[in-house]
Each structure stands twice: as structure tokens, then as C-alpha cells.
C-alpha positions in Angstrom: 69.4 80.2 85.7 70.9 80.5 82.6 71.1 83.1 80.1 69.3 81.0 78.0 65.9 81.3 80.4 67.1 85.1 81.1 66.3 86.1 77.3 63.2 84.0 77.5 61.5 85.8 80.5 62.9 89.5 78.5 61.4 88.1 75.9 58.2 87.4 76.8 57.8 90.7 79.1 58.1 92.0 75.9 55.4 90.1 74.0 53.1 90.8 77.2 53.9 94.9 77.2 53.1 94.9 73.7 49.8 92.4 74.4 48.5 94.2 76.9 49.2 98.2 76.4 47.3 98.9 72.8 48.4 102.2 72.7 51.7 102.4 71.1 53.4 105.3 73.6 52.6 102.8 76.8 54.0 100.1 75.5 57.3 102.0 75.2 57.2 103.1 78.2 56.5 99.6 79.6 59.6 98.4 78.1 61.6 101.5 79.3 61.2 100.2 82.9 62.9 97.5 81.9 65.5 99.2 79.9 69.5 98.5 80.4 71.2 101.3 82.8 72.6 104.4 81.7 75.9 105.2 80.7 75.9 107.6 84.3 75.1 104.9 86.0 77.1 102.0 84.6 80.3 104.8 85.1 79.1 106.0 88.3 79.2 101.8 89.4 82.8 101.7 87.8 83.8 104.7 89.5 83.2 103.4 92.5 85.1 99.9 92.4 88.5 101.2 91.2 88.2 103.7 94.1 88.0 99.8 96.0 90.7 98.4 93.9 93.0 101.3 94.3 92.5 101.4 98.1 93.5 97.7 97.9 96.1 98.1 95.4 98.0 100.6 98.4 97.5 98.4 100.9 99.5 95.4 99.1 101.9 98.4 97.7 102.7 100.1 100.9 101.4 98.2 103.9 101.6 94.5 103.3 105.7 94.7 103.1 105.4 96.6 106.5 102.8 94.1 107.5 105.4 90.7 106.5 108.4 92.6 108.0 106.8 93.0 111.8 105.7 89.3 111.4 109.2 88.2 111.0 110.4 90.3 113.7 107.7 88.8 115.8 108.7 85.6 114.8 112.4 85.8 115.3 114.0 89.1 116.6 116.9 89.8 119.1 116.5 92.5 121.1 119.2 95.6 122.4 119.4 99.1 123.3 119.7 101.6 120.7 120.3 105.4 120.9 118.5 108.7 119.7 120.2 110.4 117.0 117.5 112.6 115.8 113.9 113.4 116.7 110.9 114.8 114.2 108.1 115.1 116.5 106.1 117.1 113.4 106.8 113.8 111.0 104.3 111.5 112.9 106.6 111.3 115.8 109.8 109.7 114.4 112.7 109.3 115.1 116.1 108.1 113.7 118.3 105.7 116.1 121.7 103.7 116.0 122.4 100.8 117.3 124.9 97.9 117.3 124.4 94.6 116.0 127.0 91.7 115.4 129.8 94.4 116.0 128.3 96.6 113.5 125.9 100.0 113.8 123.2 100.1 112.4 120.7 103.4 112.0 116.5 103.5 111.2 113.5 105.3 111.0 111.5 104.5 114.3 107.9 105.6 115.4 106.7 107.2 118.3 109.2 108.6 119.8 109.9 111.8 117.8 109.5 113.4 121.4 112.3 111.5 123.2 115.5 113.0 123.6 118.8 112.8 121.7 121.0 110.5 122.8 117.9 109.0 125.0 117.8 104.8 125.4 115.2 103.1 122.8 114.5 98.8 122.7 115.2 97.9 119.4 113.9 94.4 117.6 116.3 93.2 114.9 116.6 90.5 112.9 119.8 88.7 113.5 120.2 87.4 109.9 119.6 90.8 108.4 120.0 93.5 111.6 119.1 96.4 108.5 115.3 95.2 109.4 114.6 96.6 112.5 112.2 98.2 114.7 111.7 100.2 117.8 107.8 98.7 118.8 107.0 95.6 120.0 107.2 93.7 116.7 103.7 91.7 117.5 101.9 94.6 118.5 102.8 96.5 115.4 102.0 93.6 113.1 98.2 93.3 114.7 98.3 97.6 114.7 98.9 96.7 110.4 96.7 93.7 110.1 93.4 94.6 111.6 92.6 98.0 109.5 93.8 95.9 106.5 91.9 92.7 107.0 88.7 95.2 107.5 89.4 97.2 104.2 89.3 94.4 102.5 86.2 92.7 103.9 84.1 95.8 103.9 85.5 97.7 101.2 83.6 95.4 98.3 80.6 95.3 100.3 80.7 99.8 100.8 81.0 99.9 96.9 78.5 97.1 96.5 76.1 98.9 98.7 76.9 102.4 97.1 76.3 100.4 93.6 73.0 98.6 93.9 71.8 102.1 95.6 72.2 103.9 92.6 69.6 101.4 90.1 65.9 101.8 90.3 64.1 99.0 91.7 63.7 95.9 89.4 60.3 95.5 87.7 58.0 92.8 89.1 
């Protein structure tokens, strides 16, 4: 319905309340049930939506670039063997590795290799056009691993915020 119909319904509700309630205090109470949401309710709703927008923004800034890189590596990458040069088991089980591509040596940081022995062998997938883009994981599996939670957050985040915003409102007067 358009805005005119909503205004007409509101005017009819006010007129009915005034007609049926001979006591001005009761008429005011009847109308109070149909008032606009309070400042606190509006603030709470906005803060929930701001939280969702912040999460999505975080995903776009930090997760999407990794997803794009994993996707590109899953489409066209070469495989070589690299060597673990440093390990960081306390930092999300990461390591630094070195590999040779196109006659040049490259270093990068990898995941799930923090407990590998230094000097140990690790399989590296790299972009043949730009070997600075590499991973020690299966790029297709890594892409799916990043994609699933991101899509779930995009789909479920707004629904959760909308449910929470709706939960804070009083039921609509009939």
C-alpha cells in the first residue's frame, strides 16, 4: 500500500479512539499504543544493523582478496616443492617457506605447517605468471574453506539482525 493509505488508516484510528473513548486519558492511552518507536528502540535497531554491516565490511576487506587469490590459483597454478625455513606453531600453525620458480627464489608464509621440521619439504601451488602468489594448501579446498563461511555470513547476518530488531518491537496493534 502507498503512503496515503497508511496516513488514512492512522487518521481513522485516531478518530475512532477519540469517538469511542469519552475519557481523554483513555483516548491518549489508546493512541500511545500506536506511537512511533522510542529513541532506544531505534538506536538498538541501528546498532544491530551497524554490526552486520561491519562484519560484511570486514569480510570484503580481509576475506574476499584471499578468496580471489585461492580461486585464481585453483584455476591455473603450477606445483613445486618448497622448503620450510621458519615455523610459528603458536601463530595459527604457520610457517615460512622458500621455493624456486622460473629460476628465481621466492619466500612466502603458509598455513598448517607450523609443526613441520625446518628444512622439511612442502608442496607449493603458485601462479606461473606471478610466483609471488603462492600457497602451501590445495587452492581449491582453501577457496571452498573461505567461501562457505563468507556466504553463510552474508545470508544469515541480515536475517539475524532483522530478527533481533523485530524482537525488540511491541506487537502491532490490531
